[in-house]
N, C-alpha and C positions, 0 to 999 in steps of 0.2 A: 714483666718485660715492658720497657717503655716503647711506645709507638707514637708516631706523630702523623696526623692527617691534616692536610690543608684544605681550605675551602675553595670551591669553584664558584662560578657565576650562579646567581639566581636566574631563572629562565627569562628569556626575552619576552615571554608572554606578559610581562609587566605592562607592555604597551596596550594590551587589551584591557588591563585593569582600569586604566583611566576612563574607559567607556563603560565598564560593567560594575565598578565598585571594588572595594578592597577584599575580594574573596580569595582565600587560599584554596586551590582545588585539590592538589595532590602532593604528598611528600614521599611517595614511594621511591623516587629516585634518590632522595636525600637519605632515606633509611630503607635499605633493601628488604628488611624484615617486616616492614610496615606495609600493609595492603589496605588502601582506603578507596572505596568506590568513587569513581569520577562523577562530579556533578555535570549537568548539561550546560552548554553555553560557554562563552568566552570567560576566562578567569585567570587567576594568578597561579603559577606553578613555582613552588620552592624546589629548586633543583640543585643540590649541593653534592657533587661527587668528590671522591678522594683519589686523585691521580696516583699517589704513591704512598707507601708506608715505609717507615724505617724503624729499626729496632736495635737493641744491643747486640754486639757481636757475641756469638756463642763462646762459652768458657770451657776450656778443656779441664775437666775435673782432675785428670791425672797429673796435670802440671800446676794445679792451684797452690800446692804447698811450696814448690820451688819458686813460684811467682811471688808469693808472699815474702819468702826469704830474700829474694832479689830486691824487692821494693825496700825492705828494711835496710839491707846492706848498702844501698845506693842513696839513701836519704840524705847523708851529709853533703853529697855533691849537688843537691838540688839548688843550692844557692848560686851555683855557677851557671845555671840555665838562664836563657833570656826570658825575662818576665813577659807574660802574655796579658792582653787587655782583660780587664775585669768584665764580668757579665753585666748586661745593662741593668740600670736601676729599675725597681718595681714600677711598672707602668701605672700612670695615674691619668684619669680623665680630667682635662682642663675644664674649668667652669663653662667656657664657651662651647665645649664639645659634649656637654651633658645632654642626653635626649630630652626633648621637651615633654613636660607633663601633659597628658591628655585631659582636658577639662571634663568635669562630670557631664554625662549625657552625650559626649562626643565619641566618635569611633576612630580607629586607625584609618588613615586616608591612603589612597594610592600613592600620593607624593611622599608620604613618610616611608612607605614600603620601598619606593624607588631610592630614597636616600640610604636605606639600609642595604639595598642591593649594591649601590655604588661603593659603600664602605667595605662590603664583602669582596668586591672586585679589587679594591685597593689592597686589602689584606692578602688576597690571593696572589696578586702580582708581586708584592714584597716577598712573600714566602717562596715563590718560584725563584726569584732572583737570589735570595739568601741560600737556598738549597743548591742552586747551580754553581755558586761560588764558594761552597763550603771547603774546597781544597786549596783555597788561596794561602799564600805565605802568611805566617804569623804577624809579620809587620803590617800586612794589609787588612787585618781583621777589624781594625778600628772603623773601617768603612761599613763592614757588615754589622758591627755593633749598633751603629746608628739606624740601619735598616731594621734590625731586630727590635730596637726600641719603638720605632714607628709601627711595626707589625703588632707588637704586644699592645700598644696603645689602641690600635684599631680594634683588636680583639676585645679589649676591656669595654670599649664603647659599644661593640656589637652585643656583648653579653648584657650590658646595662640596658640597652634598648629592648632586648628580648625579655628580660626580667620585668621591665616596666610594662610591657604589653601583656604580661602573664596575668591577666584578670578578665573575667567574663564580660565586664561592663564595656570594654572597648571594642568588642567584636559583635558583628551582626548576627552570628549564629553560633550554636554550640559546636558545630563541626569545625568552623574556623578556629575557635578557641582551643579545642582539643588538638588540632594539628599544630598550633603554635606551641602548645605544651610539649608535644613530641619533638619539635625542633629544639626547644630548650633542653630537653633531656639528652638529645643527641650531642648538643654542643657541650654539655657539662659532663658527659659520660666519662671523659678521661681527666676531669678536673684541671689542675694547673699544668698538666703535662703538655697542653697545647701551647703554652707560653714558651718563647725562646729563652727567657731568663732562666738560668739554671739548666737549660737543655741546649747548649750551643751546637750547631750542626757539625762542627769539627770533632765532637765527641761521639758522633753516631757511627 
């Protein structure tokens, strides 16, 4: 079953990170199944909640055969239907949007984490807008298609950043590194199903 989960904000505790360094404290809110002891002192909290889920509509097995027959019998009339907009093209990260490579010996900085936070906020806002307008008329879907393209591009950049940071060398501690890996696992858990491409909201 397809399910879609959107990102919410990273914690505003990012403000304390500028004073205490780029330490990830806890991702238990991000992954309810994960329990990590809290460190002491001010620190960064990765806090990604999932406000809603959506899935495929249940199929009545008793009517599946008749539904198939109906689909086949009405296929010739499909040409008379108003064509709908195509799904957005495969999102690609533009050269200027590629996450910067962290030089050898350097660590992930609070400013880089804030940039990721803002990108996740942008993705979140786009997803909420797309989902809230999913029942728009077919002629208005071209507006949502552009929003979907922007949202998918933001997700691609988010994933590129998380994958780039998935190396022990750029973190101050093993704890921070393992928490980053848990975040990456959570993001990749559903694979491409998080992309709007191929999963338009009006099909849910």
